N, C-alpha and C positions, 0 to 999 in steps of 0.2 A: 342607473345610467351615469350618475354624477362621477362615480369613481372610475367608470370605463372611460369616460371622456378625459378625466384628468390623468388617467393612466397613459392614454395615447398622446397626450399633450406633454407629458414627461419626456417623450420620444422626441416629438418635433412639434412645431407650431402649424396649425391645420385650419383649412376652411371647412364648412359644414359638409360640403360635398366630400372632401378627404376624410373627414371622421366617419361619415356614413359609408364609405368604401371600406374603411379599416374594420368597422363594426361587422359589417356585412362579410367581409372575407375571414374575419378571424374569431367573431364571437356571435354569429347568427343563432347558435343555438342558446345562448345566453341571454341576449338582450334584442329588443326591437332596434331595427336600423332605419326607423321611420323619420323622416325629415321634422315632423312635428315634435316627436320626442326629444330628438337631440336640441332643437330650438329652445324647447320649455327647459332642458338641463341647463344649456348654456346662459340663459337668462337668469336662472336661480344662481348659478355659479358667478355670474358677473356681479349680481347683487351683493354676494358674499365677499366679492373682491378676491376669489380664488383663481380667476382668470382675467386677462385683459385682451384686447385686440387692436389690430391696426387695419387701415383701409388701403387697399390697392386698386388700381385700375388697370386691368388687363384686357386688351382688344375691346376698350370702351365699356368694359363691364365693371362695376365696383365689387370689389371682394373684400370680405372681412377675414383675416387670419387671426386665429385665436392663440394665446399663449398662456401658459400656466404662470401664476405668480408664487412668490414665497410662501404666502398664506396657502395657496392651493397645495403647494408641495407638502407643506407641514401637515395639511389635513389628510392628504393622500397617503402619506407615511403611516400616519396613526391609523387611518381606516384599514389598510391591508395587513396592519400588524395584529388586528383583532382575530380571535379564533374563528376558523371556518366553520359555517353552520351548513347542515343538509337542507336546502330550501328549494329544491327543484320542483317547480310547479308547472304541469304541462296540463292546461285546462281542458285540451282536446282528449286526453285521457277519461274525463267525465263522460263522454260519449261512449267509451268502452265499458266504464262502470255501469252505465244505464241501457247497455245494448240488449238486455234481457227484456226490454220493453218494446224492441223493434220487430219487424216482421221477420220470422225466421228464414224465409227465403231470401231476405237481403243480406243476412249477415255475413255470408261468405263473400259477398262483393265488397261489402264494407270493410272487411279484414284485408282483403286483396289490395284494395285501394290504398289503405294505410301502409302496408308492407311496401308498396310502390313509392309511398312518400318517403319512407325511411331509406329506401334504396337510393332515391335522388339525394338525399342529404348525404348518404355515404359517398356517393359519387362525387358530390361537391367537396367533401372534405378530402377524399383523396387526390383531387385535382390540386386542391391548395398544398397538400403533402408533396405532390410531385413538383410543383412550382418552387417549393422553398428547398428542394434538393440539389446540390448536396449542402447539409446543414453546417452551421458554425462557419461560414466562409466570410470572414471579417478581416479587413486590413486597415492600415493606417489612413489610407485615402477615404475608406468608407467611414472611419471613425471621425475624420476631419469634417466630413460632410454632414454627419449627425449633429456635430457641434454648432454647425453654422445654421441648423435649421430651427432653432428657437426653442428646443426642448430644455430638459435639466441636463445642461452640458457638463455639470460636475459628475455625472454618472457615467459619461460616454467614454469610459476606458475599455480596452480589450477585455480585462477580467470581468467588468461590471456587465458589459452588452453580452459576453457569452452566458453569464449567469442569468440574465434577463431573458435571453433566447431560450435557454435550458428549459424554463418553466412554460414559455410559450409554446414550444415544440411539444412538451409533454401534455399540455392542455389539448393540443391538436390530436395527439395520440389517444388521449382519453375519449375524445368525441368519437374517433374513428371505431375504438373497441366498443363504446356504448352502443353505437348505431349498429355495429354487426351483431352484438347480443340481442338487441331489441328485435332485429330481422329475424335471427334464428329463433327466438322466443315466440314471436308472433306466428311465424310458419308453422311451428310445432303444435301451437294452440289451435291453429286454423285446421290442421290434420286431424287433431283430436275432435274438434267440433264436428268436422264432416263424418268421421266415424261414427260419432253419437247419433247424428241426423240419419244416417244410413241404418243404423240399428234399430232406430225408432219407426223406420219404414217397413221393417219385417214383420 
């Protein structure tokens, strides 16, 4: 969570609500977007002087806008430069792992429900994909706006923004392809399971 928050703050200064929306819309398959998780991470980053904040009053409501510091930028750069590790942990799959303990009559419905969850996730990702099309539509006005938003302004050149966006789009594409693969895999598994059940009844 720490690196995700620092990454978004590299782009622009943000409130907790804005951070939550960015995580929800971009990295929901990677990280929790709960307010509690975000608040805990912000507290830790503040203690380490990796971020700071200003307070603003809008409509009578006091809002904190968080910004990344030079210490935070350095830590972020060091963290993302480390080798990527395969650490995908979906605890929900433990239910699939132990499904052999469940009532046979309920397994088909359980698999159907999970396929539906995956299809909902795919629909959500495809909506994000549609909302970001056409891709790479950046201009000078947009870059100037980014520079004013309190992120790492030194990175907000057209070349850098295109490179940043390239990997963010690729992450979205990966999420879509993974969701499609899992849907197809579980559908085939469900079909095989139903064939086995039918054969057992003969």
